[in-house]
C-alpha positions in Angstrom: -1.5 33.1 13.4 -3.9 34.5 10.8 -7.3 32.8 10.3 -6.3 31.5 6.9 -3.1 30.0 8.2 -4.9 28.6 11.3 -7.5 26.9 8.9 -4.7 25.4 6.8 -2.9 24.2 9.8 -6.0 22.5 11.3 -5.8 18.8 12.3 -8.9 18.2 10.2 -7.2 19.4 7.1 -4.1 17.3 7.8 -6.3 14.2 8.1 -8.1 15.0 4.9 -4.9 15.6 3.0 -3.3 12.4 4.3 -6.4 10.5 3.2 -6.3 12.2 -0.2 -2.6 11.2 -0.5 -3.4 7.6 0.3 -6.2 7.5 -2.3 -4.0 9.2 -4.9 -1.2 6.6 -4.4 -3.8 3.9 -5.0 -5.1 5.7 -8.1 -1.6 6.0 -9.6 -1.1 2.3 -9.3 -4.4 1.5 -11.1 -3.8 4.1 -13.8 -0.2 2.9 -14.2 -1.6 -0.6 -14.8 -4.0 0.9 -17.4 -1.0 2.3 -19.2 0.6 -1.2 -19.3 -2.6 -3.0 -20.2 -3.3 -0.7 -23.2 0.2 -1.0 -24.5 0.8 2.7 -23.9 4.0 2.3 -21.9 6.0 3.9 -24.6 3.3 6.2 -25.7 5.7 9.0 -24.7 9.0 7.3 -25.9 11.3 9.4 -23.8 11.5 11.1 -20.4 11.2 13.7 -18.9 10.0 15.0 -22.2 7.2 13.3 -24.0 9.1 13.6 -27.3 12.6 14.9 -28.0 11.0 18.3 -28.9 7.9 18.5 -26.5 7.1 17.9 -22.9 3.5 17.2 -23.8 1.9 14.6 -26.2 1.4 15.6 -29.8 -1.5 14.7 -32.2 0.8 12.3 -34.1 1.2 10.1 -31.0 -2.5 9.2 -30.9 -4.4 7.8 -28.0 -1.3 5.9 -26.7 0.5 9.1 -26.1 -2.5 10.6 -24.4 -2.8 7.7 -22.0 0.9 7.7 -21.1 1.0 11.5 -20.7 -2.2 11.5 -18.7 -0.5 9.1 -16.2 2.5 11.4 -16.0 0.2 14.3 -15.2 -1.6 12.3 -12.5 1.9 11.5 -11.0 2.5 15.3 -10.7 -0.9 15.7 -9.0 0.1 12.9 -6.5 3.3 14.8 -5.8 1.5 18.1 -5.2 -0.9 16.4 -2.8 2.0 14.9 -0.9 3.7 18.3 -0.8 0.6 20.0 0.5 0.3 17.4 3.2 3.9 17.9 4.3 3.4 21.7 4.4 0.2 21.3 6.5 2.0 19.0 8.9 5.0 21.4 9.3 2.8 24.4 10.0 0.2 22.5 11.9 -0.9 23.3 15.5 -0.5 21.6 17.8 2.9 20.4 16.6 2.9 16.7 15.4 6.5 15.5 15.1 5.2 11.9 14.6 3.7 13.0 11.3 6.8 14.7 9.8 8.7 11.6 8.9 5.8 9.8 7.1 4.8 13.0 5.3 8.3 13.6 4.1 8.6 9.9 3.2 5.5 9.9 1.0 6.8 13.0 -0.9 10.3 11.5 -1.3 8.9 8.2 -2.5 6.6 9.9 -5.0 9.5 11.8 -6.4 11.6 8.5 -6.5 8.7 6.8 -8.3 8.8 9.5 -11.0 12.5 8.9 -11.5 12.1 5.1 -11.7 9.2 5.5 -14.1 11.4 7.6 -16.3 14.1 5.1 -16.1 11.7 2.3 -17.1 10.9 4.3 -20.3 14.5 4.9 -21.0 15.3 1.1 -20.7 12.3 0.2 -23.0 10.1 -1.1 -20.1 12.6 -3.6 -18.7 10.3 -6.0 -16.7 12.6 -5.9 -13.6 12.6 -2.1 -13.6 8.8 -2.1 -14.0 8.5 -4.5 -11.1 10.6 -2.2 -9.0 8.3 0.7 -10.0 5.3 -1.3 -8.7 6.9 -2.4 -5.4 8.0 1.2 -4.6 4.3 2.0 -5.0 3.5 -0.5 -2.3 6.1 1.0 0.0 4.6 4.4 -0.7 1.2 3.1 0.2 2.5 1.7 3.5 4.1 5.1 4.4 0.9 7.0 3.3 -1.2 4.6 5.4 1.0 5.2 8.4 0.6 8.9 7.9 -3.1 8.7 7.7 -3.6 6.4 10.7 -1.4 8.6 12.9 -3.3 11.7 11.8 -6.6 10.0 12.3 -5.8 8.3 15.6 -4.0 11.3 17.2 -0.5 9.9 17.4 1.7 6.8 17.8 0.3 3.7 19.4 1.9 2.7 22.7 0.1 -0.4 23.9 -0.4 -3.9 22.6 -4.1 -4.9 22.1 -3.3 -8.6 21.6 -0.8 -11.0 23.2 2.7 -10.6 21.8 2.7 -13.9 19.9 -0.4 -12.8 17.9 1.3 -9.5 17.1 4.3 -11.5 15.8 1.9 -13.5 13.7 0.5 -10.2 12.3 4.0 -9.2 11.3 4.5 -12.6 9.6 1.2 -12.0 7.6 2.6 -8.6 6.5 5.8 -10.2 5.4 4.0 -12.9 3.4 1.7 -10.3 1.9 4.7 -8.3 0.6 6.2 -11.5 -0.8 2.9 -12.2 -2.6 3.1 -8.8 -4.2 6.7 -9.4 -5.2 5.8 -12.7 -6.8 2.9 -11.0 -8.5 5.3 -8.7 -10.3 7.4 -11.7 -11.4 4.3 -13.3 -12.9 3.5 -10.0 -14.7 7.0 -9.8 -16.0 6.9 -13.3 -17.5 3.5 -12.9 -19.1 1.7 -10.7 -21.6 0.7 -7.1 -21.1 4.2 -5.8 -21.2 3.2 -2.2 -21.9 4.5 -2.2 -25.4 4.6 -4.8 -28.2 8.4 -4.6 -28.3 9.0 -4.6 -24.6 11.1 -7.5 -23.2 10.0 -10.2 -20.8 11.9 -11.9 -18.0 12.1 -15.3 -19.8 10.7 -17.1 -16.8 8.0 -19.8 -17.3 4.7 -18.0 -16.8 2.9 -21.1 -15.6 5.5 -22.0 -13.0 5.6 -18.4 -11.8 1.8 -18.3 -11.6 1.8 -21.5 -9.5 4.5 -20.1 -7.1 2.4 -17.0 -6.8 -0.8 -19.0 -6.1 1.1 -21.0 -3.4 2.1 -17.9 -1.7 -1.5 -16.6 -1.7 -2.7 -19.9 -0.2 -0.1 -19.4 2.6 -1.3 -15.9 3.2 -4.9 -16.9 3.4 -4.1 -19.8 5.7 -2.1 -17.5 8.1 -4.9 -14.9 8.1 -7.6 -17.5 8.9 -5.4 -18.9 11.7 -4.9 -15.4 13.1 -8.7 -14.9 13.1 -9.3 -18.1 14.9 -6.6 -17.2 17.5 -8.1 -13.8 18.0 -11.5 -15.3 18.6 -10.0 -17.9 21.0 -8.5 -15.3 23.3 -11.5 -13.0 23.1 -9.5 -10.2 21.4 -11.1 -6.8 21.0 -13.5 -6.0 18.2 -11.1 -3.9 16.1 -8.6 -6.7 15.7 -11.2 -9.3 14.9 -12.9 -7.0 12.4 -9.6 -6.3 10.7 -9.0 -10.0 10.4 -12.4 -10.6 8.8 -11.9 -7.8 6.4 -8.5 -9.1 5.4 -9.7 -12.6 4.8 -12.7 -11.3 2.7 -10.4 -9.1 0.6 -7.9 -11.9 0.1 -10.6 -14.4 -1.0 -12.1 -11.8 -3.5 -8.6 -11.1 -4.9 -7.9 -14.8 -5.2 -11.1 -15.4 -7.1 -10.3 -12.6 -9.5 -6.8 -14.1 -10.0 -8.1 -17.5 -10.8 -10.8 -16.2 -13.2 -8.3 -14.0 -15.0 -5.9 -16.9 -15.3 -8.5 -19.2 -16.7 -9.8 -16.6 -19.2 -6.4 -15.6 -20.6 -5.9 -12.4 -18.7 -8.6 -10.0 -20.0 -7.7 -6.4 -19.5 -10.7 -5.6 -17.2 -9.9 -8.4 -14.8 -6.2 -7.6 -14.7 -7.1 -4.0 -13.8 -9.4 -5.2 -11.1 -6.6 -7.5 -9.8 -4.2 -4.6 -9.6 -6.7 -2.6 -7.5 -7.2 -5.7 -5.4 -3.5 -6.0 -4.8 -3.6 -2.5 -3.3 -6.6 -3.3 -1.2 -5.1 -6.6 0.1 -1.9 -4.7 1.1 -3.9 -2.0 2.9 -6.1 -4.6 4.6 -2.9 -6.3 5.8 -1.5 -3.0 7.1 -4.8 -2.4 8.9 -4.6 -5.8 10.5 -1.2 -5.0 11.8 -2.3 -1.6 13.1 -5.2 -3.3 15.0 -2.7 -5.1 17.2 -1.7 -1.8 18.8 -3.7 0.9 20.6 -3.2 4.0 22.8 -3.0 3.9 26.6 -4.7 7.0 28.0 -3.5 8.5 31.2 -6.1 9.2 33.8 -5.6 9.9 37.5 -2.0 9.0 37.3 -2.7 5.4 36.0 -2.8 4.1 32.5 -6.2 3.1 31.2 -5.9 0.3 28.6 -8.3 -1.3 26.3 -9.7 -4.8 27.1 -7.4 -6.2 24.4 -4.4 -4.4 25.9 -5.3 -5.8 29.3 -5.4 -9.3 27.9 -2.0 -8.8 26.3 -0.5 -7.6 29.6 -2.1 -10.5 31.5 -0.7 -12.9 28.9 2.9 -11.5 29.4 2.5 -11.5 33.2 1.4 -15.1 33.6 4.9 -16.6 33.4 6.1 -14.2 36.2 3.1 -15.0 38.3 3.7 -18.7 38.0 7.3 -18.3 39.1 6.4 -16.6 42.3 6.4 -18.6 45.5 
């Protein structure tokens, strides 16, 4: 292998590219929100061209066309980063089969995102299609996070670091967090900031949808606090406890932004911050789930587990021990 290829295939570069891909997927969500909030959603009124005669914006389209076209260019950049990451994974040494699926998944989801974004323009920013566009971004973030964590941590996790019931609770928190995001898109589809003055709305009651969304957030925060208390009660390892604290702090900050933006009639700056916060809450939720698993190293023919993993194993072994004569 040549020096240049060896450098491109290095694990360090794979980690950096996977992190860049994760950050780029967050950026495309925030800038996509900027397109909607500035009313630029139809700045380029067709797709894949910007106009019927041009793939790029024209002076006649003004700033709205520039904003929308800029977001499309960023989408291409996100795709190129995902492609570079996949290539680095495929030619990397040592071979990392555990990275191939996530790397391919990120690229595929970015391409699908572009198609759904184009469809949303074709259907005049139908709120349900726009909601699907956002939720696919959340799926892409989850896959990109998986890719980055595996590249950073050296492979798949193979040992619980907390007792199984607490891992199940972490899965429940992820499920509720995803539901919060879905309800957030429903709130958006029923309120202002449609992306264009002529774009349709869902017709649902914005106040009722906002209340339903707030209730789901309260459930999420409650489950997260309960998870933190449970982790502290069993003396769980520092990574899991720290992940729980970060999750609660991010959730409370996001909730505060949500309340303030609701009471101040949804100013653009706060709505943008809320969209960034949605990404951060989702990533903090994923980090919390990842903190429930670790890697069991092999040394001297026996597995060496972390203290949390030992606690989990002891928890699962207790019923067996109690049943022995």
